[in-house]
gemmi code that builds the backbone of each chain (N, CA, C; Angstrom):
import gemmi

chains = {
    "A": [
        ("MET", (21.728, -147.265, -19.791), (20.334, -146.954, -20.080), (19.756, -147.931, -21.099)),
        ("GLN", (18.478, -148.206, -20.939), (17.799, -149.118, -21.853), (16.666, -148.379, -22.543)),
        ("ALA", (16.461, -148.667, -23.806), (15.345, -148.043, -24.516), (14.464, -149.131, -25.120)),
        ("LYS", (13.161, -149.031, -24.836), (12.230, -150.016, -25.390), (11.148, -149.289, -26.163)),
        ("VAL", (10.687, -149.889, -27.224), (9.618, -149.269, -27.997), (8.365, -150.134, -27.890)),
        ("LYS", (7.252, -149.505, -27.504), (5.964, -150.206, -27.471), (4.981, -149.403, -28.296)),
        ("GLY", (4.660, -149.904, -29.478), (3.812, -149.140, -30.394), (4.525, -147.865, -30.775)),
        ("ASN", (3.876, -146.730, -30.526), (4.551, -145.467, -30.843), (5.071, -144.774, -29.581)),
        ("THR", (5.245, -145.580, -28.521), (5.771, -145.026, -27.273), (7.194, -145.527, -27.027)),
        ("LEU", (8.073, -144.592, -26.669), (9.452, -144.946, -26.317), (9.578, -144.956, -24.800)),
        ("ILE", (10.057, -146.073, -24.265), (10.267, -146.166, -22.817), (11.776, -146.099, -22.562)),
        ("LEU", (12.198, -145.078, -21.842), (13.619, -144.901, -21.525), (13.838, -145.296, -20.071)),
        ("ILE", (14.521, -146.416, -19.888), (14.805, -146.870, -18.523), (16.174, -146.310, -18.137)),
        ("ILE", (16.138, -145.261, -17.320), (17.345, -144.547, -16.961), (18.042, -145.286, -15.823)),
        ("SER", (19.339, -145.600, -15.991), (20.024, -146.240, -14.868), (21.208, -145.384, -14.427)),
        ("GLY", (21.382, -145.297, -13.131), (22.480, -144.502, -12.584), (22.117, -143.036, -12.493)),
        ("ASP", (23.133, -142.228, -12.174), (22.928, -140.795, -11.993), (22.648, -140.098, -13.329)),
        ("VAL", (21.723, -139.158, -13.294), (21.498, -138.325, -14.480), (22.233, -137.007, -14.268)),
        ("ASP", (23.383, -136.876, -14.931), (24.150, -135.633, -14.842), (24.521, -135.186, -16.250)),
        ("HIS", (25.385, -134.208, -16.381), (25.785, -133.712, -17.700), (26.377, -134.832, -18.547)),
        ("HIS", (27.204, -135.670, -17.928), (27.859, -136.757, -18.653), (26.849, -137.765, -19.211)),
        ("SER", (25.997, -138.287, -18.331), (25.045, -139.306, -18.785), (23.935, -138.709, -19.652)),
        ("SER", (23.641, -137.427, -19.439), (22.594, -136.764, -20.230), (22.893, -136.814, -21.723)),
        ("GLU", (24.162, -136.601, -22.038), (24.547, -136.598, -23.459), (24.282, -137.964, -24.080)),
        ("ILE", (24.531, -139.017, -23.298), (24.306, -140.381, -23.795), (22.809, -140.653, -23.928)),
        ("ILE", (22.053, -140.226, -22.907), (20.598, -140.436, -22.941), (19.993, -139.738, -24.166)),
        ("LYS", (20.425, -138.499, -24.399), (19.880, -137.727, -25.522), (20.145, -138.431, -26.856)),
        ("GLN", (21.392, -138.902, -27.017), (21.762, -139.560, -28.278), (20.910, -140.786, -28.538)),
        ("ILE", (20.796, -141.644, -27.508), (20.034, -142.884, -27.667), (18.563, -142.562, -27.919)),
        ("ALA", (18.026, -141.627, -27.121), (16.601, -141.290, -27.231), (16.289, -140.731, -28.617)),
        ("ASP", (17.093, -139.790, -29.074), (16.771, -139.112, -30.328), (16.894, -140.039, -31.532)),
        ("LYS", (17.833, -140.987, -31.443), (17.982, -141.970, -32.515), (16.706, -142.820, -32.602)),
        ("ARG", (16.241, -143.270, -31.424), (15.029, -144.092, -31.396), (13.792, -143.315, -31.848)),
        ("ILE", (13.732, -142.051, -31.446), (12.576, -141.217, -31.799), (12.472, -141.102, -33.324)),
        ("MET", (13.606, -140.895, -33.965), (13.628, -140.764, -35.428), (13.316, -142.087, -36.107)),
        ("GLU", (13.966, -143.144, -35.640), (13.853, -144.443, -36.322), (12.485, -145.080, -36.176)),
        ("ASN", (11.852, -144.856, -35.037), (10.637, -145.621, -34.742), (9.359, -144.792, -34.793)),
        ("ASN", (9.440, -143.605, -35.364), (8.249, -142.785, -35.493), (7.542, -142.626, -34.136)),
        ("ILE", (8.311, -142.221, -33.144), (7.828, -142.151, -31.770), (6.926, -140.946, -31.556)),
        ("ARG", (5.830, -141.191, -30.836), (4.893, -140.109, -30.518), (4.976, -139.742, -29.028)),
        ("ASN", (5.043, -140.758, -28.182), (5.076, -140.508, -26.729), (6.357, -141.060, -26.113)),
        ("ILE", (6.750, -140.469, -24.972), (7.944, -140.958, -24.266), (7.620, -141.162, -22.785)),
        ("ILE", (8.129, -142.257, -22.249), (8.031, -142.488, -20.802), (9.452, -142.579, -20.247)),
        ("PHE", (9.775, -141.702, -19.312), (11.054, -141.785, -18.600), (10.832, -142.635, -17.352)),
        ("ASP", (11.506, -143.774, -17.286), (11.370, -144.652, -16.128), (12.608, -144.475, -15.234)),
        ("PHE", (12.383, -143.904, -14.036), (13.510, -143.601, -13.136), (13.723, -144.684, -12.077)),
        ("SER", (13.169, -145.897, -12.325), (13.251, -146.938, -11.286), (14.688, -147.320, -10.944)),
        ("LYS", (15.604, -147.136, -11.886), (17.002, -147.532, -11.628), (17.906, -146.323, -11.428)),
        ("SER", (17.320, -145.184, -11.087), (18.112, -143.975, -10.908), (17.713, -143.278, -9.614)),
        ("THR", (18.709, -142.763, -8.901), (18.401, -142.100, -7.629), (18.911, -140.665, -7.594)),
        ("PHE", (19.524, -140.210, -8.684), (20.081, -138.856, -8.670), (19.895, -138.163, -10.013)),
        ("MET", (19.471, -136.915, -9.951), (19.385, -136.123, -11.176), (19.722, -134.675, -10.850)),
        ("ASP", (20.596, -134.059, -11.655), (20.867, -132.631, -11.462), (20.195, -131.829, -12.578)),
        ("SER", (20.560, -130.572, -12.727), (19.837, -129.722, -13.678), (20.026, -130.154, -15.129)),
        ("SER", (21.061, -130.948, -15.393), (21.245, -131.466, -16.755), (20.051, -132.320, -17.171)),
        ("GLY", (19.515, -133.061, -16.203), (18.372, -133.932, -16.467), (17.134, -133.149, -16.876)),
        ("ILE", (16.998, -131.952, -16.307), (15.859, -131.097, -16.649), (15.920, -130.754, -18.138)),
        ("GLY", (17.131, -130.425, -18.593), (17.328, -130.111, -20.007), (16.961, -131.283, -20.908)),
        ("VAL", (17.318, -132.489, -20.472), (17.023, -133.683, -21.275), (15.511, -133.889, -21.392)),
        ("VAL", (14.825, -133.791, -20.251), (13.377, -134.044, -20.255), (12.656, -132.967, -21.074)),
        ("ILE", (13.003, -131.697, -20.832), (12.340, -130.611, -21.565), (12.667, -130.676, -23.067)),
        ("GLY", (13.906, -131.028, -23.374), (14.306, -131.172, -24.780), (13.471, -132.222, -25.511)),
        ("ARG", (13.256, -133.391, -24.866), (12.439, -134.451, -25.471), (10.975, -134.017, -25.529)),
        ("TYR", (10.540, -133.281, -24.517), (9.166, -132.769, -24.487), (8.921, -131.891, -25.718)),
        ("LYS", (9.876, -131.006, -25.992), (9.730, -130.117, -27.157), (9.663, -130.921, -28.449)),
        ("LEU", (10.461, -131.976, -28.522), (10.494, -132.804, -29.738), (9.148, -133.441, -30.045)),
        ("VAL", (8.533, -134.060, -29.020), (7.289, -134.807, -29.298), (6.042, -133.937, -29.171)),
        ("ASN", (6.151, -132.866, -28.400), (4.979, -132.030, -28.150), (4.471, -131.359, -29.427)),
        ("MET", (5.404, -131.000, -30.296), (5.015, -130.333, -31.553), (4.094, -131.220, -32.377)),
        ("ALA", (4.299, -132.542, -32.277), (3.485, -133.482, -33.048), (2.318, -134.014, -32.218)),
        ("GLY", (2.056, -133.373, -31.093), (0.931, -133.781, -30.259), (1.223, -134.963, -29.350)),
        ("GLY", (2.484, -135.320, -29.216), (2.851, -136.442, -28.363), (2.878, -136.059, -26.887)),
        ("ARG", (3.048, -137.072, -26.023), (3.022, -136.831, -24.582), (4.287, -137.362, -23.918)),
        ("ILE", (4.628, -136.759, -22.784), (5.797, -137.218, -22.031), (5.386, -137.517, -20.594)),
        ("ALA", (5.838, -138.645, -20.097), (5.550, -138.985, -18.706), (6.829, -139.411, -17.996)),
        ("ALA", (6.817, -139.260, -16.673), (7.905, -139.777, -15.847), (7.284, -140.716, -14.817)),
        ("VAL", (7.938, -141.861, -14.611), (7.407, -142.845, -13.662), (8.500, -143.328, -12.707)),
        ("ASN", (8.059, -143.954, -11.614), (8.999, -144.518, -10.623), (10.002, -143.488, -10.111)),
        ("ILE", (9.497, -142.342, -9.705), (10.379, -141.256, -9.272), (10.622, -141.355, -7.772)),
        ("ASN", (11.878, -141.425, -7.371), (12.195, -141.511, -5.943), (12.176, -140.103, -5.333)),
        ("PRO", (12.173, -139.983, -3.999), (12.028, -138.662, -3.362), (13.100, -137.650, -3.771)),
        ("THR", (14.337, -138.104, -3.995), (15.407, -137.176, -4.367), (15.135, -136.550, -5.734)),
        ("ILE", (14.768, -137.370, -6.682), (14.483, -136.858, -8.030), (13.172, -136.069, -8.015)),
        ("ASP", (12.262, -136.503, -7.154), (10.987, -135.788, -7.019), (11.225, -134.322, -6.647)),
        ("ARG", (12.166, -134.082, -5.736), (12.457, -132.692, -5.319), (12.912, -131.843, -6.506)),
        ("ILE", (13.737, -132.457, -7.365), (14.216, -131.735, -8.558), (13.035, -131.416, -9.482)),
        ("PHE", (12.125, -132.369, -9.615), (10.931, -132.156, -10.447), (10.084, -131.008, -9.899)),
        ("VAL", (9.940, -130.969, -8.580), (9.084, -129.953, -7.959), (9.752, -128.577, -8.048)),
        ("ILE", (11.009, -128.498, -7.615), (11.708, -127.201, -7.565), (11.859, -126.594, -8.960)),
        ("SER", (12.126, -127.431, -9.954), (12.371, -126.909, -11.302), (11.081, -126.586, -12.043)),
        ("GLY", (9.959, -127.079, -11.519), (8.693, -126.846, -12.221), (8.419, -127.872, -13.314)),
        ("LEU", (9.300, -128.884, -13.445), (9.076, -129.952, -14.429), (7.726, -130.619, -14.210)),
        ("ASN", (7.354, -130.692, -12.948), (6.071, -131.269, -12.547), (4.887, -130.727, -13.320)),
        ("LYS", (5.000, -129.444, -13.681), (3.860, -128.780, -14.317), (3.701, -129.148, -15.781)),
        ("ILE", (4.782, -129.605, -16.416), (4.635, -129.925, -17.837), (4.739, -131.422, -18.132)),
        ("ILE", (5.261, -132.188, -17.174), (5.445, -133.618, -17.416), (4.394, -134.402, -16.635)),
        ("GLU", (3.726, -135.332, -17.322), (2.757, -136.189, -16.633), (3.523, -137.177, -15.763)),
        ("ARG", (2.953, -137.495, -14.605), (3.633, -138.434, -13.716), (2.719, -139.592, -13.346)),
        ("TYR", (3.267, -140.789, -13.393), (2.523, -141.983, -13.008), (3.419, -142.846, -12.131)),
        ("ASP", (2.792, -143.800, -11.450), (3.586, -144.668, -10.575), (4.445, -145.633, -11.388)),
        ("THR", (3.829, -146.236, -12.400), (4.568, -147.262, -13.151), (4.464, -147.033, -14.654)),
        ("VAL", (5.307, -147.748, -15.397), (5.270, -147.696, -16.867), (3.895, -148.128, -17.367)),
        ("GLU", (3.354, -149.181, -16.748), (2.059, -149.720, -17.178), (0.956, -148.676, -17.027)),
        ("ASP", (1.002, -147.921, -15.899), (-0.003, -146.867, -15.670), (0.058, -145.820, -16.786)),
        ("ALA", (1.269, -145.446, -17.151), (1.437, -144.425, -18.194), (0.946, -144.961, -19.536)),
        ("LEU", (1.311, -146.204, -19.835), (0.874, -146.808, -21.111), (-0.642, -146.874, -21.196)),
        ("MET", (-1.275, -147.211, -20.057), (-2.737, -147.288, -20.023), (-3.373, -145.938, -20.324)),
        ("GLU", (-2.774, -144.887, -19.746), (-3.271, -143.531, -19.995), (-3.142, -143.171, -21.475)),
        ("TYR", (-2.016, -143.548, -22.069), (-1.797, -143.226, -23.482), (-2.807, -143.954, -24.367)),
        ("GLN", (-3.151, -145.187, -23.968), (-4.095, -145.954, -24.779), (-5.485, -145.324, -24.780)),
        ("LYS", (-5.809, -144.673, -23.654), (-7.115, -143.995, -23.566), (-7.166, -142.844, -24.572)),
        ("GLY", (-5.952, -142.321, -24.900), (-5.861, -141.252, -25.901), (-6.137, -139.885, -25.350)),
    ],
    "B": [
        ("MET", (39.220, -128.472, 12.548), (39.002, -128.241, 11.117), (39.715, -129.315, 10.305)),
        ("GLU", (38.978, -129.881, 9.346), (39.562, -130.882, 8.461), (39.478, -130.378, 7.032)),
        ("LYS", (40.488, -130.677, 6.248), (40.514, -130.158, 4.879), (40.891, -131.236, 3.888)),
        ("LEU", (40.352, -131.102, 2.692), (40.636, -132.052, 1.621), (40.911, -131.279, 0.335)),
        ("TYR", (42.013, -131.608, -0.327), (42.347, -130.943, -1.595), (42.375, -131.983, -2.707)),
        ("VAL", (41.640, -131.714, -3.769), (41.621, -132.634, -4.901), (41.726, -131.839, -6.198)),
        ("GLU", (42.490, -132.376, -7.152), (42.517, -131.767, -8.477), (41.974, -132.774, -9.477)),
        ("LEU", (41.045, -132.314, -10.270), (40.407, -133.197, -11.245), (40.622, -132.645, -12.647)),
        ("GLU", (40.797, -133.548, -13.607), (40.806, -133.112, -14.998), (39.390, -132.693, -15.352)),
        ("SER", (39.286, -131.647, -16.178), (37.969, -131.169, -16.563), (37.372, -132.090, -17.622)),
        ("LYS", (36.644, -133.095, -17.161), (35.997, -134.068, -18.046), (34.655, -134.398, -17.452)),
        ("SER", (33.667, -134.627, -18.307), (32.328, -134.897, -17.779), (32.296, -136.171, -16.926)),
        ("GLU", (33.203, -137.119, -17.217), (33.264, -138.350, -16.409), (33.587, -138.026, -14.951)),
        ("ASN", (34.287, -136.914, -14.729), (34.713, -136.590, -13.368), (33.637, -135.895, -12.534)),
        ("GLU", (32.509, -135.577, -13.157), (31.412, -134.965, -12.391), (30.914, -135.927, -11.309)),
        ("SER", (30.746, -137.187, -11.678), (30.270, -138.160, -10.681), (31.346, -138.418, -9.629)),
        ("LEU", (32.603, -138.417, -10.060), (33.698, -138.624, -9.117), (33.722, -137.493, -8.074)),
        ("ALA", (33.537, -136.259, -8.529), (33.515, -135.116, -7.603), (32.382, -135.268, -6.587)),
        ("ARG", (31.234, -135.715, -7.041), (30.094, -135.910, -6.123), (30.423, -136.950, -5.061)),
        ("VAL", (31.028, -138.044, -5.519), (31.368, -139.132, -4.592), (32.400, -138.657, -3.560)),
        ("ILE", (33.414, -137.928, -4.031), (34.482, -137.465, -3.134), (33.911, -136.544, -2.050)),
        ("VAL", (33.120, -135.563, -2.474), (32.605, -134.596, -1.502), (31.633, -135.262, -0.525)),
        ("THR", (30.771, -136.130, -1.019), (29.809, -136.750, -0.101), (30.511, -137.731, 0.848)),
        ("ALA", (31.560, -138.386, 0.375), (32.312, -139.284, 1.267), (32.978, -138.472, 2.383)),
        ("PHE", (33.502, -137.313, 2.031), (34.141, -136.444, 3.026), (33.102, -135.891, 4.002)),
        ("ALA", (31.961, -135.462, 3.451), (30.897, -134.879, 4.283), (30.282, -135.911, 5.230)),
        ("ALA", (30.463, -137.196, 4.912), (29.890, -138.265, 5.740), (30.389, -138.191, 7.183)),
        ("ARG", (31.547, -137.540, 7.386), (32.087, -137.387, 8.747), (31.169, -136.572, 9.639)),
        ("LEU", (30.278, -135.796, 9.026), (29.345, -134.975, 9.812), (28.012, -135.689, 10.035)),
        ("ASN", (27.933, -136.946, 9.619), (26.694, -137.713, 9.723), (25.473, -137.007, 9.133)),
        ("PRO", (25.568, -136.609, 7.886), (24.427, -135.908, 7.281), (23.241, -136.850, 7.046)),
        ("THR", (22.056, -136.277, 6.967), (20.873, -137.066, 6.604), (20.950, -137.356, 5.098)),
        ("LEU", (20.094, -138.272, 4.650), (20.069, -138.599, 3.220), (19.750, -137.370, 2.388)),
        ("GLU", (18.855, -136.536, 2.930), (18.474, -135.332, 2.204), (19.655, -134.360, 2.097)),
        ("GLU", (20.385, -134.225, 3.205), (21.561, -133.343, 3.171), (22.612, -133.857, 2.183)),
        ("VAL", (22.772, -135.176, 2.152), (23.727, -135.762, 1.204), (23.315, -135.432, -0.221)),
        ("SER", (22.028, -135.568, -0.524), (21.622, -135.304, -1.913), (21.680, -133.816, -2.230)),
        ("ASP", (21.471, -132.960, -1.228), (21.643, -131.513, -1.442), (23.083, -131.198, -1.860)),
        ("ILE", (24.036, -131.742, -1.102), (25.458, -131.488, -1.380), (25.831, -132.056, -2.748)),
        ("LYS", (25.352, -133.275, -3.001), (25.634, -133.929, -4.271), (25.178, -133.074, -5.450)),
        ("THR", (23.968, -132.553, -5.330), (23.412, -131.760, -6.436), (24.230, -130.486, -6.634)),
        ("ALA", (24.515, -129.786, -5.537), (25.240, -128.516, -5.635), (26.632, -128.728, -6.238)),
        ("VAL", (27.331, -129.763, -5.793), (28.675, -130.055, -6.318), (28.592, -130.389, -7.804)),
        ("SER", (27.602, -131.179, -8.150), (27.422, -131.567, -9.540), (27.230, -130.344, -10.427)),
        ("GLU", (26.418, -129.399, -9.955), (26.154, -128.182, -10.732), (27.439, -127.360, -10.911)),
        ("ALA", (28.195, -127.212, -9.825), (29.401, -126.372, -9.888), (30.462, -127.002, -10.788)),
        ("VAL", (30.664, -128.306, -10.653), (31.679, -128.968, -11.475), (31.245, -128.982, -12.944)),
        ("THR", (29.972, -129.201, -13.178), (29.461, -129.177, -14.562), (29.689, -127.803, -15.186)),
        ("ASN", (29.435, -126.748, -14.410), (29.693, -125.392, -14.908), (31.158, -125.216, -15.308)),
        ("ALA", (32.053, -125.739, -14.469), (33.484, -125.620, -14.779), (33.824, -126.338, -16.086)),
        ("VAL", (33.258, -127.533, -16.257), (33.539, -128.332, -17.463), (32.969, -127.657, -18.714)),
        ("ILE", (31.690, -127.282, -18.634), (30.999, -126.776, -19.832), (31.351, -125.313, -20.112)),
        ("HIS", (31.242, -124.482, -19.065), (31.387, -123.044, -19.278), (32.831, -122.573, -19.041)),
        ("GLY", (33.402, -122.981, -17.912), (34.751, -122.537, -17.579), (35.745, -122.953, -18.653)),
        ("TYR", (35.817, -124.250, -18.899), (36.779, -124.771, -19.873), (36.153, -125.066, -21.238)),
        ("GLU", (34.887, -124.730, -21.386), (34.178, -124.908, -22.668), (34.412, -126.292, -23.255)),
        ("ASN", (34.284, -127.315, -22.411), (34.453, -128.721, -22.784), (35.874, -129.059, -23.249)),
        ("GLY", (36.816, -128.182, -22.995), (38.207, -128.460, -23.358), (39.010, -128.897, -22.146)),
        ("GLU", (40.337, -128.825, -22.281), (41.197, -129.286, -21.188), (41.310, -128.258, -20.074)),
        ("GLY", (41.566, -128.749, -18.890), (41.755, -127.867, -17.756), (41.737, -128.642, -16.457)),
        ("ILE", (42.100, -127.958, -15.387), (42.125, -128.606, -14.071), (41.082, -127.933, -13.170)),
        ("ILE", (40.299, -128.750, -12.514), (39.305, -128.254, -11.561), (39.827, -128.523, -10.151)),
        ("LYS", (39.925, -127.467, -9.370), (40.416, -127.624, -7.999), (39.250, -127.668, -7.034)),
        ("LEU", (39.262, -128.725, -6.251), (38.161, -128.951, -5.332), (38.739, -128.911, -3.916)),
        ("ILE", (38.232, -128.002, -3.097), (38.676, -127.966, -1.704), (37.453, -128.128, -0.812)),
        ("CYS", (37.520, -129.083, 0.093), (36.421, -129.306, 1.039), (36.948, -129.060, 2.443)),
        ("GLU", (36.088, -128.519, 3.249), (36.481, -128.209, 4.613), (35.341, -128.571, 5.545)),
        ("ILE", (35.680, -129.134, 6.666), (34.674, -129.315, 7.706), (35.064, -128.410, 8.864)),
        ("ASP", (34.170, -127.503, 9.190), (34.431, -126.571, 10.275), (33.255, -126.673, 11.253)),
        ("ARG", (33.476, -127.283, 12.381), (32.396, -127.639, 13.318), (31.308, -128.402, 12.559)),
        ("ASP", (30.078, -127.871, 12.516), (29.056, -128.626, 11.785), (28.783, -128.055, 10.397)),
        ("TYR", (29.759, -127.396, 9.839), (29.624, -126.859, 8.479), (30.477, -127.632, 7.486)),
        ("ILE", (29.885, -127.875, 6.312), (30.702, -128.353, 5.196), (30.877, -127.173, 4.238)),
        ("ILE", (32.114, -126.920, 3.866), (32.425, -125.811, 2.962), (33.105, -126.406, 1.732)),
        ("VAL", (32.565, -126.111, 0.572), (33.112, -126.668, -0.660), (33.494, -125.532, -1.597)),
        ("SER", (34.730, -125.582, -2.077), (35.171, -124.575, -3.035), (35.568, -125.281, -4.331)),
        ("ILE", (35.049, -124.786, -5.443), (35.331, -125.388, -6.744), (35.880, -124.301, -7.657)),
        ("ARG", (37.107, -124.512, -8.112), (37.810, -123.460, -8.861), (38.250, -123.942, -10.245)),
        ("ASP", (37.987, -123.121, -11.245), (38.544, -123.406, -12.569), (39.334, -122.200, -13.040)),
        ("GLU", (40.281, -122.444, -13.920), (41.093, -121.359, -14.488), (40.627, -121.077, -15.913)),
        ("GLY", (39.339, -121.172, -16.109), (38.779, -121.048, -17.462), (38.435, -119.621, -17.850)),
        ("VAL", (37.398, -119.502, -18.690), (37.105, -118.212, -19.330), (36.506, -117.167, -18.382)),
        ("GLY", (35.951, -117.625, -17.268), (35.360, -116.663, -16.341), (33.969, -116.218, -16.769)),
        ("ILE", (33.313, -115.480, -15.868), (31.927, -115.046, -16.115), (31.910, -113.521, -16.208)),
        ("GLU", (31.263, -113.014, -17.243), (31.204, -111.569, -17.425), (30.252, -110.935, -16.408)),
        ("ASP", (29.041, -111.460, -16.342), (28.017, -110.874, -15.479), (27.502, -111.953, -14.520)),
        ("ILE", (28.041, -111.964, -13.313), (27.723, -113.036, -12.366), (26.247, -113.009, -11.980)),
        ("GLU", (25.710, -111.823, -11.736), (24.297, -111.725, -11.332), (23.382, -112.313, -12.396)),
        ("LYS", (23.694, -112.019, -13.645), (22.901, -112.543, -14.763), (23.028, -114.065, -14.816)),
        ("ALA", (24.256, -114.559, -14.661), (24.500, -116.005, -14.720), (23.724, -116.732, -13.627)),
        ("LYS", (23.500, -116.037, -12.507), (22.819, -116.678, -11.376), (21.301, -116.717, -11.549)),
        ("GLU", (20.786, -115.917, -12.456), (19.326, -115.887, -12.640), (18.815, -117.259, -13.086)),
        ("PRO", (17.753, -117.743, -12.426), (17.194, -119.030, -12.848), (16.781, -118.971, -14.321)),
        ("LEU", (17.039, -120.033, -15.025), (16.691, -120.211, -16.439), (17.601, -119.446, -17.407)),
        ("PHE", (18.513, -118.614, -16.878), (19.454, -117.959, -17.790), (20.512, -118.959, -18.222)),
        ("THR", (20.692, -119.091, -19.527), (21.759, -119.961, -20.023), (22.358, -119.384, -21.300)),
        ("THR", (23.653, -119.626, -21.476), (24.307, -119.220, -22.715), (24.351, -120.411, -23.665)),
        ("ARG", (23.791, -121.525, -23.206), (23.886, -122.761, -23.993), (22.524, -123.393, -24.210)),
        ("GLU", (21.600, -122.611, -24.707), (20.252, -123.107, -24.942), (20.264, -124.279, -25.940)),
        ("ALA", (21.103, -124.157, -26.980), (21.141, -125.192, -28.018), (21.586, -126.537, -27.444)),
        ("ASP", (22.380, -126.507, -26.379), (22.825, -127.751, -25.745), (21.818, -128.233, -24.699)),
        ("GLU", (20.647, -127.581, -24.678), (19.580, -127.961, -23.743), (20.002, -127.814, -22.290)),
        ("ARG", (20.814, -126.794, -22.003), (21.137, -126.505, -20.611), (19.939, -125.766, -20.018)),
        ("SER", (19.570, -126.131, -18.803), (18.333, -125.590, -18.231), (18.522, -124.212, -17.601)),
        ("GLY", (19.754, -123.827, -17.330), (19.984, -122.530, -16.694), (19.647, -122.535, -15.218)),
        ("MET", (19.634, -123.733, -14.629), (19.258, -123.853, -13.220), (20.452, -124.144, -12.312)),
        ("GLY", (21.649, -124.156, -12.865), (22.830, -124.540, -12.093), (23.029, -123.728, -10.827)),
        ("PHE", (23.197, -122.408, -10.968), (23.426, -121.567, -9.786), (22.204, -121.557, -8.866)),
        ("ALA", (21.013, -121.595, -9.468), (19.791, -121.609, -8.648), (19.783, -122.834, -7.729)),
        ("PHE", (20.185, -123.977, -8.284), (20.234, -125.197, -7.472), (21.293, -125.091, -6.374)),
        ("MET", (22.442, -124.493, -6.704), (23.489, -124.336, -5.674), (22.940, -123.470, -4.533)),
        ("GLU", (22.203, -122.443, -4.904), (21.637, -121.549, -3.896), (20.566, -122.236, -3.061)),
        ("ILE", (19.726, -123.026, -3.731), (18.625, -123.700, -3.039), (19.149, -124.790, -2.104)),
        ("PHE", (20.135, -125.555, -2.576), (20.532, -126.748, -1.832), (21.632, -126.504, -0.795)),
        ("MET", (22.298, -125.343, -0.890), (23.302, -125.014, 0.127), (22.803, -123.796, 0.907)),
        ("ASP", (23.442, -123.489, 2.037), (23.008, -122.333, 2.822), (23.579, -121.028, 2.269)),
        ("GLU", (24.821, -121.100, 1.820), (25.475, -119.891, 1.318), (26.203, -120.195, 0.017)),
        ("LEU", (26.195, -119.225, -0.879), (26.889, -119.378, -2.162), (27.618, -118.087, -2.499)),
        ("TYR", (28.899, -118.195, -2.790), (29.675, -117.032, -3.220), (30.345, -117.371, -4.548)),
        ("VAL", (30.242, -116.466, -5.503), (30.860, -116.694, -6.805), (31.842, -115.566, -7.085)),
        ("GLU", (33.073, -115.952, -7.389), (34.097, -114.970, -7.710), (34.594, -115.275, -9.111)),
        ("SER", (34.504, -114.305, -9.988), (34.896, -114.580, -11.367), (35.212, -113.298, -12.115)),
        ("GLU", (36.058, -113.449, -13.093), (36.411, -112.323, -13.954), (36.733, -112.918, -15.318)),
        ("PRO", (36.301, -112.253, -16.383), (36.616, -112.802, -17.708), (38.116, -113.052, -17.872)),
        ("GLY", (38.460, -114.239, -18.305), (39.857, -114.604, -18.535), (40.607, -115.055, -17.302)),
        ("LYS", (39.954, -114.943, -16.146), (40.667, -115.271, -14.913), (40.045, -116.412, -14.116)),
        ("GLY", (39.140, -117.124, -14.741), (38.567, -118.278, -14.075), (37.460, -117.947, -13.092)),
        ("THR", (36.955, -118.993, -12.466), (35.809, -118.846, -11.570), (36.010, -119.681, -10.313)),
        ("THR", (35.677, -119.099, -9.172), (35.648, -119.866, -7.930), (34.235, -119.817, -7.355)),
        ("VAL", (33.717, -120.987, -7.048), (32.413, -121.083, -6.402), (32.645, -121.599, -4.989)),
        ("LEU", (32.140, -120.882, -4.020), (32.288, -121.309, -2.630), (30.902, -121.534, -2.037)),
        ("MET", (30.695, -122.724, -1.484), (29.384, -123.066, -0.945), (29.540, -123.574, 0.486)),
        ("LYS", (28.554, -123.241, 1.284), (28.619, -123.598, 2.687), (27.269, -124.175, 3.106)),
        ("LYS", (27.309, -125.214, 3.922), (26.039, -125.770, 4.403), (26.200, -126.308, 5.812)),
        ("LYS", (25.248, -125.969, 6.648), (25.251, -126.501, 8.012), (24.609, -127.884, 7.995)),
        ("ILE", (25.274, -128.831, 8.617), (24.773, -130.204, 8.622), (24.186, -130.519, 9.997)),
        ("GLY", (23.040, -131.205, 9.962), (22.448, -131.644, 11.216), (21.414, -130.697, 11.783)),
        ("ILE", (20.864, -129.840, 10.933), (19.825, -128.914, 11.393), (18.581, -129.679, 11.831)),
        ("GLY", (18.346, -130.781, 11.139), (17.126, -131.556, 11.401), (17.137, -132.304, 12.725)),
        ("GLU", (18.292, -132.328, 13.395), (18.360, -133.173, 14.600), (18.047, -132.411, 15.872)),
    ],
}
model = gemmi.Model(1)
for chain_id, residues in chains.items():
    chain = gemmi.Chain(chain_id)
    for i, (resn, *xyz) in enumerate(residues, 1):
        res = gemmi.Residue()
        res.name, res.seqid = resn, gemmi.SeqId(i, " ")
        for name, pos in zip(("N", "CA", "C"), xyz):
            atom = gemmi.Atom()
            atom.name, atom.element = name, gemmi.Element(name[0])
            atom.pos, atom.b_iso = gemmi.Position(*pos), 0.0
            res.add_atom(atom)
        chain.add_residue(res)
    model.add_chain(chain)
structure = gemmi.Structure()
structure.add_model(model)
structure.setup_entities()
């Protein structure tokens, strides 16, 4: 996984399967960056991932709770059909903003 | 009827291995991409439950049995861990005993959604067996 910071937005480029094993790693990296860089918004980029189980839901909702208290926003981008089904069935769709690309999400955040 | 028996150490690294093994075996039924991801998700949920809840992230052996019976894939995942006190409660969507670990409580719900049949056998102190069945090739 790769983490990039743009202003007060953290971009998490998820690679490979998102399961219980990788979730723990994603959480550690994400939370370290959130603390260190005064992060307000998060973008989950799924362009390099094709699988997510219920562990991934916990990761996304957990990060949502972290930034939401401070008025931050969470988005998911580049979601393939398999991960899309998990988003729809779990109801993640209703709380997470979705855009096609990282740039689209960043543009939305800039509008405020 | 074809059968496959695998024993895995209870480690989070083996969750992906279990998914690969079951989907490689199920490939004999020529499943669609959607069916493959359904099986993958269900197996992932069951094995994760064994690792986190059954063995509480400690040592243990997870027994994986796969069967192909005509156009059905049958997957059984067994742990000799702590077992489940109230199976019906555990199956409720969003119910979790591990909220602090950010578990979503969707494991059994996903197994139910993505497979055709789900049976859970468990008793405190006696481990848990999850049996899942799915017909492959409905879309054809």
